[in-house]
N, C-alpha and C positions, 0 to 999 in steps of 0.2 A: 183270425186276429187282425184287428184293423191296426192302421199307422197313424201312431199320431203326427207323422210328420204331414199327413193330409191336414190337418187342423193345426199344426202351430205357428203359420205364415199369417194367417186369416181369421182368428177364433172370434165369433160372436160372443156377446155379453149373455149372460142367463136370461135376459129378456128375451130375447129373440130365440134362443134356441129351445125356452120351455115356458109356454105361457098357460100353463093348466089352471092356474089362478086367476088367470086375468082374463074376465068375460065381460069386461066392459063395451060397450055399444058407443057411448058419448063421448066427449071430452069439455072440458071448460079451457079458459083463456089464462094467461099469468097473472092479469088483473086479479082474479078470482083464488088464484095460488096464494095471490100477498094476503089477499084479505082474509083468506083461511089461515095462514101461517099468525093474523091478528089476535084470531078469536082463540088459536090456539092457548095462547098465555095466559086467558081467561080460565078457560076450561083448566089447564094444568093447575091454576092456583087452587080452585075446587075441586080438583081430584074427580073431574067428571069424564072417566074412562068410556063411559059408551058416546058421548057426546065429542070427546077425541079422539073416537076410533072414526066415528061416520064424517069427521070434519078429513082424518088422514087419507080415508078412501078418496074423497075428492078429489084432494091434492095428486096422489100416485094415478088417479084416473087421468087427472091432466097432463102430468109429465110422460103419459103414453107418446103424446104428439113430438116429435121432433123438433118443431117451432118453439114448443112452449118449453123443452129443456135448452135449446139454444139459448132465450131470453131468460130464464129464471132470475131471481135476484139470488146475491149471497145472502140477504137476509131471510131467506123462505129457507136457506139449508141450514144454517144456522139454527132456526127455529125445531126443523127436525132434531138435530145434534139435541138441543133443549129437552124435548121430549122422551129423548133415548137416556136422558142425565134423569131426569127425574124417576122416569120408568126403575129405573136399574133399583134403585132402593126399596121398592115393591113387589121384588122378587124373591124377597125371604121368606115369602109364604107364596102356597100355589094359588092365583089369581088369572081366570079365563078371561076378564074382562080387561085387564091389563096386556095378557099376552097377546090380544086379541089386537090391542091399539100399538102396540110394540111392533107387532108384524104386519100393521098397513103401513109404520114410519121406515121399517128397512125394505117393506116394497116401493114406498116412495121412495127413498135414497136408490135404491136398485135400479126403478127406472131411470133417476135424472140421470143415471152415469154411462147407460148407454150411448156409445160412439161419442162421448164429450170428453175428449181428455182435459180440458178446464176445468169441469167441473169433478171430474176425479179428482184433480189438485185441490181444488178448492174445500171439498170435503173431507179431504185428507191432513190438508195443514191447515184452513182456517176454522174448523169447527170440530166439536168433541165428538163428533158421531164415531170415529172409527176405535177409540178407547172405551167409551160407553158401549159398543156393541162389544168389543171383547168381554168387559164386565159380565154382561146380560148373557154370552154365551155360556161361560163359566158358571154362571146361576143357573142356567136354564139346563146346562148339563148334568146339573147334582140332584135338582128337583125329579119325582115322579113324571115317567113316561104318561105323557096323555096328548090328547089330538092336539088341543093347542099349543103346549110346549114343543112339540114335537114339530108343527106347522112353523112354529116361531123361529127356529133353531134353523130348517130350511132357508127360510126370508133371508134371514141374517146373514146366513152362510152365502148365499147367493149374491146378496150387496156387496161382502168383502171379494166375490170373485168379480165381481163388476167393477170395482173400483181397480182392482191391478190386471184386468185385461190390457194387453199391447199399450202399457204405460208403465215404462222403469222409473219415473219418479216417484208413483206411488207402492210400487211394490216393496222396495226396503223398509219402508216406514212400516207397511201394514205389516210385513214380517217378524220387524223390531218388534212392535207391540204386540201381535197376535200369535206366532210361531208355536207357541204351550197350547192354547185352546185350539188351533187349528191342528193340531199333534192329537191332542186327545179326545178331539171329535172321528178323526180316523178309526177311534177306536168305538166310537157311538153305534148303536145297536141297529139306527134306522139306517136303512142302506142309500137312502137319497140325501141324507145329512153326510154319510161318512164321503158319497162320492162328491158331493160339491166340496167338500172340504180338499179332497184330492184335485181337484177344479182350479184352489186358489192357489194349492201347494207347486202346482203344475204349472201354471201360467208364472208364479214369482221364479221360480228356478230357469225358466225358460227365459226370463229378463234378464236375471242377477246370477250364471252359475258360482258366481264368486263368494254368496251367502246360503251354498248349499250343503256346506259340510256340517251342519246338523244332522241332515236328513242321512247323507251317506255314510254317515258314522254311527250308526244306529241301526242297528242288526234287526232291533223289533218294528222299528217304520217300515221297513222294505218287507218284512212277512207281512204285516200287516196289509200293505198295499199289493203284495201278491196272492194273499186271501181276496181282496177284494176283486182285484183282475181276474182271478179264477171265478170269481162270484159273477162276472160280466160287468164289472166298474167300469168305463171307458176310460176315467179320468187316471184310474188309479191304473189301468194299463200304459195309459200314454205318460206318466211318472216313470215309471218302472223303466219305459224303454228309453224315456230319458237321460235316466241314472245310468242305465247298461252303455249310451254314448257317449259317455265321460271314459277319458283317459285313466286308466288304473283301477276304475269302479269293479268291475267284473273281478278280480283276480283276488281284489279285499276282502270281498263279500262270499265270494261260492262255498268255501268251504265250512265259513261260519254258517249257513242255513241249514235245513233239514233239506234229505233228501227229495222229497213231494217238492219243494219249492225251486231247487235247484232244476227239478225236468221242467217246472214251470219256464225256468230263466231261460235253458236251452231251447226251448220250444219260440219264446221270444228272438232269440238271438238270431233261430234258424231263419223265423219270420224275417226278420229285418236284413239280413243280407241277401236274400230271396226276393224281397218286393220289391227294395231300392236300388236303384242304379248308382246312389251314390255310398260311401264308405261311412254311415254311421255308427258303425262298429269298428273301435281300433284296432289294427293289426295285432296289437300287443295283447288282447282281448283273446285273439283268435289263436296264437302261440300259445297263450296258456291253458285253452282248451283242449291243444292240441298235448300238449304236455300230460295233460291230467288223462285224457285218452290211453297215452303210452304208459303210464302205469297202472290203469288197471283194467286194460283192454282182455288179459286172458281170462278174468274174472265169466267169461262169456263161454267158455272151451269145457266149463263144467257141466257135468251132462243132467245132474239132478234136477227135474222137473221142479221142482218145488223152491231151487236156489236159483235157476234162471229164469223162472216167473219173477222173480223178488224185485227190488228197486235197485241195487248195485248193476245189475246185466241191464237192464232199463236205462240207467245213465248212461253205461258206455253205449248204447244202443243208440241212444239219441245223440251223444256226443259223434259218433262216426256218423250217422246222416249229417250233422249238421257241416262236419269239415268234407264231406264230400261235396255237400254245396259250397264249402266258401274254396276249396280248390280249384272250381268251374269258377270263380268269380277273379277278374282280372286284379280286383285291389287285393286279392289275398293270394292267390295262386304261386307268386314268388318266393316269398316270405315260406309259404309252408314247402316248396319244393326246396328250399335251401335245409328242410329237416332231414336229415340221411337215417336218423333213428325213427323218425315215423314212418317214411320209407319201407325200412326193414321191418318193423312192428306190422305192417300194413300187408306185407308180402310171405313173413312169417305166421302171420294170425291167420291167413288165406291157407299156407299148406296145411296147418293144421287142424283146420276146419276140413278143410275137401277131405285129409286122411281120415278123419273120425266119422265122417258120414260115410265112408265104405266100410266100416267096422261095424255094421249094424243098423238099425232102425233108430235113431236117437235125432235130436233135435236140428242135426246139419245133415242127415240124408237126405238125397234128392227126392221130390215127389213130385210127379209128373201133372197129379190132377190137385186140385185145391180141396175136392170134399175130401179126397184120404186124408187129408192136415187132421181132420177130426180126431182119428183114433191115436195121434200122435201127441198129442196136447189135451193139459186141462184147462186151457184160455178158453173163454167163451167168448172173444173176438180174436178170432188168428192174427188179424192184421197187427194188433197190438203187443203180441207176442215178440220179446227183443232179439229171439234172433230171424224172426221172419225178415227179407231183406238184408240179412247182415251182409250175407256173402256177396251180392250184388253192390252193395255201399262197397264192399271191401275193393272188388273190380273196378268200380267206377273211380273209387280215390286213386288206385294205381296208376290210370289210365291217365289222370289227370297230372298226377306229378311226374309222369313219365312225358308229358306235352313240350317237345320241341327243347326237351333237357337231355343231353348225352349221356353224362353222370348216371344222371338215374335210369335212365335205358338198359346203362351197361350192369347196373348194381342189381336189376331185376335179373338180368341173363345169369348173371356170377351166384344169383339165390335159388337157381333153378327153379324161378316162378312162371317161366312163360310156358312148359310142357302144363303145368298146375292148371293157367289160363284157357289154354286148348281144352283142356278137360274140364273145365266147369260149361263149356259151350254147348249145354243138352239145358231141354226144357226142364226147368223146376219152378215147382208152384209155390215153394216156399221163397224164390227170388226172382219177381217178377222182371222180364227185362234182361236176366243176365246174361242170354243169348248179344243184346243188342252191345253193352257193356263190353262184354270180350271183345267184342270185334273193334269198336272202340278202341278197345285198351291196347290190341294187337297191333291196330293200324299205329298209334301213337309211339310204342315201343320199336316199330320196323322203320319209323319215318328218319331218313338221314341213316339209317346206321344197319350197316353192311352184315356186319357180325350176327345182329339178331336177325336178319333176314335171312342169313344161311342157317342159323339154328333150325327155323321152322321150313328151311327149304331140305335140311337133311331128314326131317322126319318123315317116315314111312305110312299111308295110307292102311289102315286094316280093313276098311269097312262103312257099314255106316250103323248108327243104334238104333233101336227099336223104338217106336213110343208107343206106349200104350193108347194113349190121344189120338194117334193118327190110328192106328190098329181098329179104333171102336168106330171110326168112320171108314171104316172101309179102306185106308190110305195106307202107303209104305214110302220109304224111300229106296231109291234105287241110284247108284253110279256104274257108269256107263263104261267102256272100254276108254272113252276121251277123257275121265276123270269129272266127268260132270254128274251132279247127284241134282236129283228130279223127283219129284213126288206123283207116284203114278196109283193107279185104283190094285187094292190088294192082287184081286185075282190073275193080276195083266202079269205081275212079278213071279206069282207062281206059276204061270205057263211057260216062264222065260227060260 
């Protein structure tokens, strides 16, 4: 999952990001741009759409050059706005020639805005281009989908994207005039149109958090953005991540969206707290997710295979994975450590899972080889089973919650969880790295805690546990008289 942070401070305009429709090799000067704009007036009067399209192609070609953009006269920009004004009325009927001319107009306007804040502002405030673009996009979205109309929608939305990139002056104006059509285009069937619309919305929200209420308060918009993000729309993902970084947003929408969308939100939050060094996700959002985990965590204990592989256990599993990572993050750990009920929930859940695992073959029984799991689950991908890695995450969580926290260290001891942790210190294909997490958890429990150290010191070693994996390799564990445990060949131990 890509992070929006990489793009947020240095977004390039669409012309720089995607020029699949610009294959020009030559370019004209500003003088020719001015003369071409004068010709447009005559062509428009006579509705010569083919000539209009050719002239606009010349203009958009010239505006690919930075030196031409810097010196383009306002009159030329006004002429482009007039073309859109005249064209808007022609979209009452399906007309490929009009669509082609309008596409070239959008292309010229789009190119003119690249890296030019003044042109962005002039086009927005001193021409009718933005108003007419909104009118045309509305009309196009209602017409039958064909190659000309869809392409025109793409370039028109790109133009709006270029006009708001890194420009806080134009962003609120475009939002006020075009928010309705932009939201409608999110639902458009063409993926590129929807992605470009997401790009415009993202840039506006990035520059003006204060005008995001319409997006934040609409569950439908969030669900559409999530659907597009799940279909690999990068700007839809950036927008979702941006919304998730807002204070109070996640608690407000989490329970309103479908479970499949909640799973995506959890993946997005998990990525954001592990990929970034800063705390883009508010602490209140993490504590909210902790409360969700406490309420629903016991559902994972149901051993019915069809239920455990359902969406609710999958949600609980993702919640735990996220919280385990958050508890390792200094931005969130201290707040989670204050939540005694979270510590108790994790401790009791670990004890319950461990005891269930000893009652016969079920989702929580330890399995030493990954290949053996196929006989215990109907899931085609073992790693996606909600119970996979769950116990490891609980151990990781307990270790992090007890890190340099005497109250939590003592609480785990009082819950008789230390012995359970030690009993989990075995190879388990269902729970990769569980031995390492147990060692770390015991280390954190015993740090500067003499009572916990005494509990472990009072335990009696009963021997070593046989491992089928080691046995297959002709190896075994052996404890010598000095309480050292070593790995040795199986036949050597037999002879001892």
